[in-house]
TORSEVEX-496378 format. One line per 8 residues: number of its first residue (from 0); their letters; for each residue x, y, z of C-alpha. Coordinates in pm, 1 decimal. Last residue first. Layout:
REM TORSEVEX-496378
NUM) a) X Y Z; ...;
***
This chain:
REM TORSEVEX-496378
336) meqeweee) 13183.3 13362.5 8499.1; 12882.1 13175.3 8634.7; 12788.5 13475.6 8851.7; 12813.4 13710.3 8554.3; 12585.5 13482.6 8350.7; 12327.2 13477.2 8634.1; 12331.1 13857.8 8653.6; 12288.6 13890.0 8277.5;
328) ydesqaga) 11996.8 13646.7 8284.0; 11826.9 13844.0 8562.3; 11876.4 14169.2 8370.7; 11712.8 14015.1 8064.6; 11421.0 13896.5 8278.5; 11367.0 14252.6 8406.9; 11375.6 14393.1 8055.0; 11121.9 14137.5 7935.7;
320) nlqnlhee) 10899.3 14226.5 8232.6; 10917.6 14598.0 8151.4; 10840.9 14538.6 7783.6; 10552.1 14304.0 7863.6; 10406.9 14555.6 8111.3; 10412.7 14834.2 7850.6; 10250.8 14605.1 7594.2; 9981.9 14522.3 7849.0;
312) magiheky) 9913.5 14889.9 7912.7; 9904.9 14973.3 7541.9; 9641.1 14703.7 7488.5; 9440.6 14800.6 7798.6; 9430.3 15175.2 7729.9; 9165.8 15261.5 7469.3; 8964.6 14945.9 7529.0; 8928.6 15035.1 7899.8;
304) tnnvkdms) 8832.1 15392.0 7812.0; 8566.1 15267.7 7569.2; 8427.2 15027.9 7829.4; 8408.1 15291.9 8103.7; 8236.7 15540.4 7870.8; 7991.5 15275.2 7755.0; 7915.0 15187.6 8118.3; 7841.9 15553.0 8191.8;
296) lnlnykkq) 7614.2 15580.6 7888.7; 7432.9 15264.9 7997.3; 7366.3 15416.9 8338.9; 7184.2 15712.1 8179.7; 7282.9 16049.2 8324.5; 7185.0 16276.5 8035.0; 6889.6 16055.3 7942.0; 6749.8 16096.7 8292.8;
288) eeaplaei) 6718.7 16470.6 8235.1; 6447.8 16422.3 7973.7; 6247.3 16187.5 8197.5; 6254.3 16424.8 8495.8; 6504.8 16323.1 8765.6; 6428.2 16116.8 9078.4; 6515.7 15790.1 8903.8; 6863.0 15923.5 8819.4;
280) qelfsqyh) 6914.8 16014.9 9185.4; 6837.5 15664.9 9303.8; 7059.2 15510.6 9035.2; 7360.2 15724.3 9131.6; 7306.1 15661.8 9503.4; 7307.8 15284.6 9443.3; 7619.2 15295.9 9227.5; 7795.4 15536.3 9464.9;
272) salhdktg) 7755.3 15308.7 9769.0; 7816.9 14986.2 9576.8; 8137.1 15121.2 9420.9; 8283.9 15238.4 9751.0; 8199.1 14913.8 9930.4; 8347.0 14700.0 9652.9; 8659.7 14918.1 9639.3; 8705.1 14896.7 10016.3;
264) etvelgfr) 8649.7 14521.5 10013.7; 8939.8 14489.4 9771.1; 8894.0 14344.2 9420.9; 9115.2 14038.6 9385.7; 9390.1 14046.6 9126.0; 9405.0 13856.9 8797.4; 9545.4 14144.1 8588.8; 9226.3 14168.7 8384.7;
256) slfmitlg) 9012.7 14164.7 8700.2; 9209.8 14448.5 8858.3; 9181.9 14655.7 8538.0; 8808.1 14595.0 8507.0; 8753.4 14667.6 8876.1; 8935.7 14999.8 8843.8; 8721.6 15093.3 8542.7; 8407.6 15033.2 8746.4;
248) daefehqh) 8543.3 15223.0 9044.7; 8621.1 15524.7 8824.6; 8275.5 15509.5 8665.2; 8101.9 15482.8 9002.4; 8299.2 15776.3 9141.0; 8219.4 15988.7 8836.2; 7848.1 15909.7 8848.5; 7824.3 15971.7 9223.9;
240) esiesrfa) 7978.6 16317.3 9177.9; 7763.4 16376.5 8869.4; 7456.0 16315.7 9086.4; 7576.1 16556.3 9353.9; 7607.2 16831.6 9097.2; 7919.0 17000.9 8963.7; 7865.5 17369.9 8909.2; 8221.5 17483.7 8830.2;
232) evthdlfa) 8306.1 17144.9 8683.6; 8593.0 16943.4 8826.6; 8721.2 16735.8 8535.7; 8677.8 16361.4 8511.1; 8875.6 16287.2 8196.0; 8801.8 15914.3 8208.9; 9177.2 15847.8 8197.0; 9236.3 16079.9 8494.0;
224) hsmehlft) 8950.2 15942.7 8703.1; 9077.8 15593.8 8617.5; 9424.9 15689.9 8740.4; 9263.0 15789.9 9071.2; 9090.3 15451.5 9100.1; 9395.9 15257.8 8979.3; 9607.9 15433.7 9243.3; 9356.4 15354.8 9516.0;
216) glkqtdql) 9350.0 14986.5 9421.0; 9729.9 14964.4 9395.1; 9781.5 15141.9 9727.1; 9517.0 14925.9 9893.0; 9702.6 14605.7 9807.7; 10053.2 14742.9 9872.7; 9993.5 14920.9 10203.2; 9865.6 15278.0 10216.4;
208) kenlrien) 10021.4 15509.7 10477.7; 10171.6 15737.8 10211.3; 9824.4 15848.9 10106.8; 9829.0 15882.1 9729.0; 9835.7 16198.1 9515.1; 9763.4 16198.9 9141.3; 9850.5 16520.1 8957.8; 9724.5 16622.8 8612.6;
200) tsptysgr) 9764.2 16989.1 8717.9; 9414.0 17121.8 8650.7; 9261.5 16773.4 8675.8; 9371.6 16713.4 9038.6; 9334.3 16345.4 9131.4; 9311.5 16237.5 9493.2; 9410.2 15956.1 9725.8; 9324.7 15756.1 10035.1;
192) lkisrlat) 9146.4 16028.5 10234.8; 8966.2 15853.6 10519.5; 9293.3 15832.1 10713.2; 9288.6 16210.6 10713.5; 9508.6 16506.6 10625.2; 9725.5 16336.4 10366.1; 10096.3 16255.4 10393.3; 10252.6 16188.9 10052.0;
184) eevsfgqd) 10292.8 15941.6 9768.9; 10312.5 16129.4 9437.8; 10205.3 16035.7 9085.0; 10240.4 16268.5 8784.0; 10011.1 16226.2 8483.4; 10140.1 16275.1 8128.3; 10053.7 15939.7 7969.1; 10409.4 15818.8 8036.5;
176) ecysrlqe) 10338.3 15889.2 8404.5; 10046.5 15647.0 8390.0; 10264.2 15379.3 8230.2; 10530.3 15433.2 8499.3; 10263.3 15397.3 8767.0; 10141.1 15082.4 8596.8; 10481.6 14920.8 8647.0; 10525.9 15041.9 9004.9;
168) yltahdqs) 10175.8 14931.3 9101.3; 10219.5 14592.0 8931.6; 10531.9 14525.8 9137.5; 10370.5 14631.7 9466.2; 10056.0 14427.5 9397.7; 10261.4 14115.3 9326.0; 10486.7 14181.3 9628.6; 10189.1 14203.7 9861.7;
160) vegfsvlr) 10174.4 14382.0 10199.3; 9819.0 14436.9 10312.9; 9551.4 14702.9 10287.2; 9495.0 15039.5 10451.9; 9182.9 14920.5 10627.4; 8926.1 15190.6 10703.8; 8644.2 14945.4 10776.5; 8903.7 14711.8 10924.9;
152) pyeavpcd) 8955.3 14945.6 11221.4; 9299.5 15112.7 11248.2; 9551.7 14936.1 11474.0; 9754.6 14785.0 11187.4; 9806.6 15134.7 11045.1; 10019.8 15213.1 11349.5; 9927.6 15528.5 11547.8; 10220.3 15764.7 11488.6;
144) tqsidfvs) 9993.6 16068.4 11488.5; 9870.8 16314.9 11224.8; 9643.1 16054.7 11065.0; 9463.3 16037.1 11401.3; 9333.0 16388.9 11339.4; 9464.1 16653.1 11575.8; 9310.6 16890.8 11831.3; 9408.9 17229.7 11971.4;
136) glkfrmvs) 9214.1 17448.8 12211.3; 9106.2 17812.2 12188.6; 8940.8 17957.0 12497.2; 8577.9 17985.1 12592.6; 8407.3 18138.3 12892.1; 8155.0 18008.6 13142.3; 8093.1 18243.6 13437.7; 8132.2 18197.1 13807.7;
128) kveiegrk) 8065.3 18415.7 14110.9; 8225.5 18402.0 14453.8; 8065.8 18591.8 14743.7; 8293.2 18700.7 15028.2; 8188.8 18641.9 15390.7; 8090.7 18282.3 15321.5; 8329.8 18138.4 15578.6; 8525.4 17965.5 15302.7;
120) irereskt) 8543.8 18296.5 15110.6; 8677.1 18467.9 15423.1; 8951.2 18206.3 15448.4; 9034.9 18252.7 15077.7; 9053.7 18629.9 15129.8; 9299.8 18581.8 15416.2; 9523.6 18364.4 15201.0; 9511.2 18611.4 14911.5;
112) anilptst) 9281.8 18560.2 14610.1; 9451.8 18562.2 14269.2; 9308.6 18224.1 14156.7; 8961.4 18358.0 14227.2; 9003.3 18610.8 13947.2; 8942.3 18966.7 14072.6; 8639.1 19171.5 13963.0; 8640.8 19547.0 13917.3;
104) negdryfy) 8431.3 19779.5 14134.4; 8661.9 19772.1 14436.9; 8576.5 19886.7 14795.2; 8613.9 19540.8 14946.0; 8743.4 19295.3 14692.1; 8501.9 19154.7 14434.7; 8503.5 18787.6 14342.7; 8586.5 18565.3 14043.6;
96) sakvpvli) 8542.7 18214.7 13903.3; 8603.8 18126.5 13534.5; 8470.9 17794.4 13404.9; 8643.0 17714.7 13077.0; 8469.8 17586.3 12764.7; 8710.3 17482.4 12484.9; 8653.0 17628.1 12139.5; 8827.7 17433.8 11862.5;
88) kmskqgkq) 9142.9 17486.1 11658.7; 9290.6 17226.9 11424.7; 9656.7 17146.0 11478.5; 9941.0 17162.9 11229.0; 10178.7 16866.4 11236.4; 10549.1 16954.5 11250.8; 10651.0 16661.8 11468.4; 10411.2 16370.2 11475.2;
80) vqygkeky) 10148.2 16357.2 11746.9; 10251.0 16067.4 11969.5; 10045.2 15761.4 12055.0; 10014.3 15566.7 12380.3; 9643.9 15629.1 12436.1; 9726.4 15880.9 12711.4; 9952.1 16065.3 12465.5; 9670.9 16070.5 12210.0;
72) fqysgvfs) 9438.1 16245.3 12456.7; 9714.4 16480.7 12570.5; 9768.6 16609.3 12215.4; 9393.5 16654.8 12177.2; 9164.8 16421.2 11984.5; 9003.2 16365.3 11645.1; 8906.6 16051.8 11453.3; 8758.0 16151.5 11118.0;
64) arenqsfi) 8894.9 16473.0 10969.3; 8811.3 16482.3 10598.5; 8669.5 16837.0 10588.1; 8983.6 16967.8 10756.3; 8980.7 17329.3 10878.0; 8614.0 17410.8 10806.8; 8515.6 17060.8 10919.8; 8686.1 17109.1 11256.2;
56) lqqnrpsy) 8505.7 17440.8 11311.7; 8171.5 17288.4 11210.7; 8224.3 17000.8 11453.6; 8315.4 17259.0 11716.2; 7980.3 17432.3 11674.1; 7790.4 17101.9 11668.5; 7955.6 17011.1 12000.9; 8234.8 16755.7 11998.6;
48) ryfkssfe) 8222.4 16387.3 12077.7; 8561.7 16270.8 12195.1; 8714.1 15952.3 12059.0; 8689.8 15600.9 12202.6; 8343.4 15558.5 12051.8; 8492.6 15562.6 11701.8; 8680.4 15235.5 11760.4; 8364.1 15068.5 11886.7;
40) lyeaivap) 8173.2 15201.5 11587.5; 8435.9 15064.9 11347.7; 8435.2 14723.6 11513.8; 8056.4 14711.2 11492.6; 8073.6 14800.8 11121.1; 8324.5 14521.3 11059.8; 8105.1 14272.8 11245.3; 7803.3 14379.0 11037.6;
32) drkfsegl) 7994.4 14285.5 10716.3; 7910.6 14548.0 10455.3; 7672.5 14453.9 10175.6; 7749.6 14415.6 9805.1; 7449.1 14306.0 9599.6; 7354.4 14575.4 9352.7; 7685.2 14746.8 9281.1; 7879.3 14422.3 9301.4;
24) diikqnyl) 7645.1 14256.0 9052.1; 7664.4 14558.1 8818.4; 8044.5 14560.0 8821.6; 8067.5 14183.0 8770.4; 7821.6 14203.2 8481.5; 8037.8 14468.7 8317.1; 8350.5 14259.4 8374.8; 8199.3 13959.1 8196.2;
16) dmekkide) 8083.7 14174.9 7904.3; 8429.3 14334.4 7894.9; 8598.0 13996.4 7846.2; 8360.6 13900.9 7566.7; 8430.8 14234.7 7392.1; 8807.2 14192.0 7438.2; 8788.9 13850.1 7274.4; 8585.2 13991.0 6984.4;
8) psrkeyka) 8830.4 14278.8 6935.3; 9106.2 14015.8 6896.5; 9369.0 13968.7 7165.3; 9741.4 14045.5 7185.3; 9911.0 13816.2 7433.5; 10003.9 13936.4 7782.1; 10301.4 13774.8 7953.8; 10236.7 13708.2 8320.1;
0) m) 10455.6 13850.2 8596.8;
***
């Protein structure tokens, strides 16, 4: 890993100006690849389309559920629902047929008809009636199966294996934890949910399916929320949601750029979406309200947070890298002995 030299405030200012322009350019110009969208739609078309009522039921149980199917559906696709996974419940329509036996006022399910009754039914001597009823069925999100990450569409790519990204992730994770934030890799309820930050507990959670490149990007995004002090307000508006996501993406891009790493397509897409929505909603506000959500204020907040942490971050990385080199030298000396 590179050794980071201490820079003057002027050098940092020039660096930030370049990063700021990069953030704005990405926000204004990034467009999704049509081929990637087509691939995503083709992938989505393989899954059941549920009624509006069932869509509401699924959302109430897992608001991030994306690609949903029954246990049998996944089995037919060659995937297995992982042990211990909790299903989501939906209403499954079932056609129930029944008839009335001679002299009886209560109906009898068709399945319970005797052989002679079935013959009479065929001859039309006994009328059969049908009614549509509903029973509870179980479905699972694809994140609850053993479907390999490599088979997900590129639009929801989980990244690639990269030793550089993996090393930097571990080093910055230790810096983040030194700042009082815990970091956990765990199973999340949807492949659309990459990570989360909980202000009340200072916890960062990352989807355990993430590969090195996407793991680092997602971690930096959630760490940025933490550093920017993005609390969950009781009456948080849609515009503040876009503002916070844009700010976290902007800070992520600054960190990635400083460490010489490419910004992932997912981060570009996420930033562009929230940047454009943020600006649209600012323009729709009264003039006085616009001052509260001014884009320049958001950029100032991102810049100040970057300046606050980048020096200490680099010093932390230098110390870890120096320690690693020292261990390498000791190992080489032992081998020579």
